[in-house]
N, C-alpha and C positions, 0 to 999 in steps of 0.2 A: 477508525477510518469511516469516511462519509459513505452512507448507503447510496449506491448509484441510482439516479433517476431512471424512469422508463423501464423497459423490459428487454431481454435479449430476444433474438430472432425466434428461438425455439418456443418461447412462451407466447410471443406475438402470434405465431401461426397456428396456435392451438384454438384460436377463436373462429376458424373457418376460412373460406376462400377470400383472399384479399387482392385488391388491385393496387397499383402504385399510388393512387390517390388516398387509399385508406389508412396510410400511416405516414409519419414523418421521422426523419433521422435526427437524433439529438446531437448537439455540437460537442466537439472535443477541444483539446488544448492546442493552440497554434504556437509553434516555436521555430517556424521556418517560412521562407518567402514562397509565394505562389509559383514562381518560376522553378522552384526545386521539386515540384510535383511531377512525377513520371507517370505517363499514361501507357507505358509499354505493357503488353499483355501476351499471353499464350493463346493464339487463335485456335490452333489444333495441336495434335500431338507433337508435330515437328515444324510448325510454322509460328514464328513470333511476329507481332506487329507493333509499331511504335504508337499507334492510336487504336483504341478498342472499338473501332467502328467498321461495319461492313454494309455495303449497299445491297438492297434486296433484289433478288432475281425476278423482277417484274418487268413487263414489257413497256411500262411507262416510267421506269426508274433506271434500269441498268443495261446499257449496251457499251460499246468500246469507249465512247467519250467519257462516260461516267467512270468506267473501270480504270481508265488511264489516270484520271485526276485523283480518284480515291487512292490508287497505289502511290502516286507521286507524293501525296500528302501524308502517307503513312498508314492508310487503312487498306481495304481490299474491296474490289468490285466482283459481284457474282452475276455473270451474264445469263439472262433468261433463255429458256428453250422453247418459247412460244413462237417458233419459226422453223424453217427448214434446217436440215443438218448443215447445208452449205452456208446459209446465212449465219448460223451460230459459230461455225468454224471461222468464217471470215472475221467476225467480231473478236474472237480470241486472238487470231493472228495479228490484228491491228494493235492489240495491246502488247503482244510479245515483240512486235517489230518496232514499237515506238522508241524513238530516240529523243531524249529531252532537248527541246529547242527546234526540232523539225516538225512541221505540220504535214502529216501524211494524208493523202487523198484530199487536197485542198479544194474548196468550192470554186468553180470556174463558171464563166459565162461565154457566150458566143458573140460573133460580130453583129448579130441582129439586135442585141440588147441595147436598151436606151439609157440615157441619164436617169430617167424616172425609175427604171428597173433597179439601178444601182442605189438610188435614194431609198426605195422601198426596202431593199435588202439591208441597208444600213440601219433603218429604223427597227427592223426585226432582229438583227443580229448584233448591232452595236459597233460594227466596223465596216469599212468599205474598201479594203485593199484586195481587189478581185482580179485574178489573172484572166486574160481573154485568150481563148484558143480558137482554132479554125472552125470547129463545129460545136463548141460549147461543152466538150468532154475532154477527159485526160488522154484520150486516144490519139489526138491530133496535136500538131506543133503549137507552141505558144506564140502569139502574135503581139502581145502587149500586156500592160497592167493598168487598171484604172484605180486611182486613189482619191481621197478627199480633196487634195489640192488640185486635182484635174477638173473637178466639177463644182467646187464650192460656190463659184460666182457665175455658174452657167444658168442662163434664164430659159434656154430652149430645152425643156425636159424631154422632148421627143428626139433630140439629136442622138445619133448612134454613138456607142461608146468608142468606136474606132476613130471618131473625130476629136475625142478629148483625151484618150488614153495616152500613156507613155508607150511608144512603139518599141518593138523588140530590139531595134538597132540602138536605142538609147538605154536599154536595161543593163544593169550589172548582174551577171548570172554566175553560177558555179556548176561544175560537172558532177554527176552522180559519183559517189565515192569520197566526196569531200568530207572531212571530219567536222565535228561540231566546233572544235577550236578554230580550225581553218575558216569555216564559214562565218564564225563570229568575228574574226579579224577582217574578213572581206566587208562585212556589214559596217564595222567601225570605220574603216578607211573610206568607204564609199559614201557614208552618211545617208544611205538610203533607208527607207522604212521596211522594204521587203527585199528578200534575196531568193529569186527562183533557182531551184536546183534542177537542171535539165539533163536528159540523156543525149546520145549522139544524134538523134533526130530532132532535137530541140523540143521534145515533149516534156511537160512538167512532171517531175517525179516527186519533189517535195517543195515546200515553201518555208522560208524562214522569216520570222517577223521580229523587228527590233523591240516592239512592244512585248511580244511573248518572251523574248530573251530577258527583258527586265523583270517580267512577272515570274518567269520560271528559272531565274538565275541560279537558285540554290534550293534543292529539295533534300536536305540532309536526312530526313526520316523516311525516304521513299522505300516502299516494300519491294524488295528485289530478290531474285533467286541467286544461286551461286554463280551463274553465268552473267549476272548483272542485268538481266532482263526484268521488267516489271512483273510482279506476281498477278495472276488472274485466276478466278474461279468461274465455273459454269455449272448449270444444272442439267441433270438427265432424269427421266422418270424411271420407275421400276419395271416398265414394260420391256419385254424381251427384245423388241425391235430397237430399243435405244442402246443396245450393246454396240450396234454399228455406229451410232452417233458418238458413243464414248471413244471408240477406236479413232475416229477422225479428230475428235477434240484433243486426245492425248498426242496425236501426231502433230497438232498445231502448237503444242507446247503447254497444255493445260497443267496448272500447278495443284489445283484442288477441285474435286467434283462434289457437288451438293446433290444428294438424292432428294428430289422434290416430291414429297408426298404430304398431303394434308394430315393424314394419320399414319405415322411412320412405323408403328408396331405391327408388322405384317410379315407373312412368309415371303411375299413378293420382295420386300426390301431386304430381308435376310439373304435371299438367294442372290440378289444383285450385289450386295455387300461382299458376299463370299466370292462371287465371280470377279469383282474388281480386285480384291486382294490377291486372288490367284493369278490373274492376268497382268495386273499393274501394281505390284507390291509397293512401289515407291510413290504411288499417287495417294495424296491425302484425301480421305473421304469424310464428308460431313453427313451424318444420318439424321433422320427426323421426318416430320416434326413430332415431338413427344412432350408430355406434360406430367408424367408420373415416373416414380423410381422404377417400377416394374417394367415400363416401356424402355427405359434407359438400359436396364440390365440385358434385355433381349438384343439391342443393337450393339452394346459394348462387347458382348460375347461374340457377335458376328464380325467384329473387327473395326468398328467405327473409330475414327480419329478425333471426332468432335461431334457434339449433338446440338441440333437446332431445336429451341424450346418455344412452344407457343401453339395454341390451337383456338383460333377465333378471336384474339384480342385486337386485331388490326382495325384501323379507322374505316376501311372499306370492306371488312369481313363481317358476315352475318351467320357464321357457322354455329355459334353457341345458341342463337335464337332459333335458327332453322332446324338444326339437328339435335339440339338439347344435349350435345356432347362437347366437352372441352374442359377448360379450367381457368379460373381467374389467374391472370398472368404473373402477378407477384408471387402467389403461392406456387405456381408451376416452376418459376425460376428458382425459388428457394429450395424446394424439395428435390428437384432434379439435380441441381448443382451440388447439393449436399451429398447425394448418392454418387454422382460422377466423380467428385473430388477424390473419393476413396479409391477410385480406379485410375486416377491420373488422366482423366478425360475432360477437356475444357467444354464449356457450354456457351451457346450463343443465344441471347435473349432476342426473340423475333416477334415483334408486334407490340402494339399498345403504347409505344413511346411517343409522346407528344411534346416533350420539353427537355431541357438540360437536366432538370431535376429528376425526370424519369430515367435518363441515362445513368445518373448517379445512383439512383435507387436500385436499378437492375444490377449494377456492379456490386453494390453493397450487399445484395442478396446472394452473391456468389457467381454471377455471370462473368465470364472472361471477356466477352465483347457483346456488342448490341448490333442487331441488324435493323437498318433504317429504311423505311419505304416512304411514308407520307412526308417525313421531314426533308427528304432529298428530292421528292417529286416537285416539279415546278422550277428547279434550277435550270440554268442554261445547258448543263451537261446531260440532263435527262432527255430521253427520246421524245419526239413530238414537237409540233409547232405551237407557238403562242397564239392566243386569240383573245378578243376582248368581249366582256359581258358586263353591261352596266358600267362601262368605263374602267373596269378592272382588268389587268393583264393576267391571263390564266393559262394553265396547261392541263391537258387531260390526265387523269389519274384513275386507274381502275384496278379492282381486285382480280387476281388470276382465276378466281372462282366465279367471276361475273359471267353472265351469258355472253356478253360481248367478247371477253377473252377466250371463253371456251369454244367460240365459233372459229377461232384461229387454229393453226396447225398443232399447237401443243397444250393449250390451256386445260383441256379436259383430262390430260394424262395424270394429273395430281390425284385423281379420284378413282383410279384403278380401272374404270370402264370408260375410255375416252369416246367410244362410238355409240354409247347408249342412246336409244331413240328419244327418251324423255330426259332432259337435262334439268337438274335442280340447282339453281344458283345458290352459292354460299358467299357471294360477294356482290358489290355494286360498282357502278361506274360514276365518276364525278369529275371535279376539277379542283385545282389548288392554285393559290396565288403565286405569281412570279417571285422567286427568291434571289434572282441574280446568279452569279457564278458560285459554284461550290468552293472555289478557292478561298474567298473571304467568308462564306457562310460556315464551312466546316471549321475554319480556324476560330470563328466566333463560338461555335458550340463547344469546341475543345477547351478554349480558354475559360468558359463558364464551368466546364467540368472540373478543371484544375482548381478553380476557386471553391467549388463544392467540396472537393476532397480536402482542401486546406481547412475549410470550416469544420470538417469532421476530425481534423487533427491527424490526417493520414497523408503520407508522402507518395503513395503509389497504389495501384490497383491491388498489388500483392499485399500491401499493408492493410487495406480495407478487408480483404479476405481473412487475414490473420485475426483482425479484431472481431470479425463476424464469428469465427470459429471459437475464440476463447471467451466470447460473451462480453467483451469490452465495448463493442459497437451496440449502442442502445437505441431503442425504437419507442415510439408512442403512437397509439391509435388516434385517428382523426375523425371527429364527427362531421356531418355535413356542414354544421355551423363553423367548425374549425377550418374546413376547406375553404369556405366562403371568406372567412376572415383573412386567410393567407393569400388571397388574390386581390385584385383591384376592386375597391368598393367605396361607396359613399361619396362618389364624385359626380358632378354635373356632366363633366366631359374630361377627357384626357387624351394625350398623344401616345399612340402605340410605339413601342420600341422599334428600332430599325428592322430587326428580324423577329417580328411578332410570331408567337407560336400558336396564335388563335386560328 
C-alpha cells in the first residue's frame, strides 16, 4: 500500500501555533458530483443548520436584516447587544415575525419628498418602489406609491412626489390578515410591482414586492423552529444586569443565546450559564470565547450547548498584540474541537476567516460551523449606510473592542468592566468594500465550499470530521514562498474575481 503523503492533524500541530495560511489540505479521490456535497451541520447540541455559517454579533454586521437573510438561506444570524434592551428585543421580534414574501416595516416617504429624493434613494438602495404616507411614517395612512415608471422621464427633479406618484385610489391593496398565497395571487392578477397590505385605517402594515417574490420564491434550506418561524440568536454579556435583557429576549422568541465575552473562561460566565440553564432549560447557550481544551472543560461542565472559538484572530481585532494573550486560530480550532467532540459539543470557529479556503480549513480542523464578520460586512443586509472614498463604495466595519464601539451602550461589557475609567482598545474601526446582497454572495461562498470538500474527496462536513479523526485527512505545512506561489503572482495586471476576498 502506498505511504500517504503529508501528515495527519495530530503531527501537524506538534510544530507550534498555526494559522489557516500555515498549511494546506492535500486532495482526495473524487467519485461524486459537487451537487452531492452536503453542508448540513450541528450548530449546537439541539440545533442543526443546512449551511455551516453564522453571522457575527457585531453592530456593523448583524441586526434583523442580516439575521432574516441568513436564516432564509440556511445559516443563522446572531444579533449584537451593543444597544438598549428595547432595541435588541425589537430586532429579534422582526426576525421571528418575518413571513417570507412580506416586507415588514417598509421604508416610506412623506408628501414633501421630491423626485430628486427618490432618485437619491434609488442610487443608494437599488430600488425605488416607495410608499408615501401622510407624514412620512408608518403611523399615518398611505396616500400613494412612487415607482420607477412614475419618474423615469421626469425632468423637474424638484417636483413633489405627490404629483408623480400613483395615488391611493389607483392602488391595488390587500387587508392585514391576507396569507402569502392569497397576496401572491392578487399580485399576479393585478400585474402590479407592489402590493401594499393595509389595516382598517389604511395604514401600511406590510409591503409585498413582485421582485422579492421572484427572488425569495423558494428557500428550501431555511433555518426554522418547530413552529415554522425563522431561527435567531442574540448575545448577552455575563454582567448581572443582562439577566433582565435575557428575560426580554426569551419573551421575544429567542432560539439561542450567545454569551459574549472576549475571554470566556471565568466565574462570571459559569454563573450566567448556570442561571440560564436553571431559568430557561430549553434555550440553547453558546459559551466562549475560548481557545484551549481546559477552557472548554469549564464551560461544558457548566452546561454549554456549543462553544465559540477564537481570541484575537479577527481582521479588526488587536487582542493578541495588545494583551499578549490568545492563540493562533487554526491551533485553537483543532485542539478545542478535538476535546469538545468527546463531550458531544459542537464548536464555532470565530475569526480569522478571509476566504472560502479558510472556511474549508476551519471545518477540516473540526469546527462544526464558522462565524463570519468581515466577509459579511459591506453587504446590503449589514447595518449602516454606504459612503464613497476614492470612488469606492464602502461601509463602516468596526471591532466590538474598538474605542468607538465601547463608547456605545454595550461594547465594553465583553471585557467584564464596562464602566472602567481607562478603556484599552482591543480592536479598530475601518471600512470594507460593498459586496452587494448576501443572497448571491453567500451562495457564492457556499458553492466554493462544496467544491473544496469535493476536492478533498468528502461528501459532507461529517465526512470531513471522520477523515480528520482517523488520520485519512492529510495536511502539509506551507512556507511563505509556498503561500506566495499559491496566490496571484508574476502578472503585470489582472482582473479581480467578482467577489474578491482581498
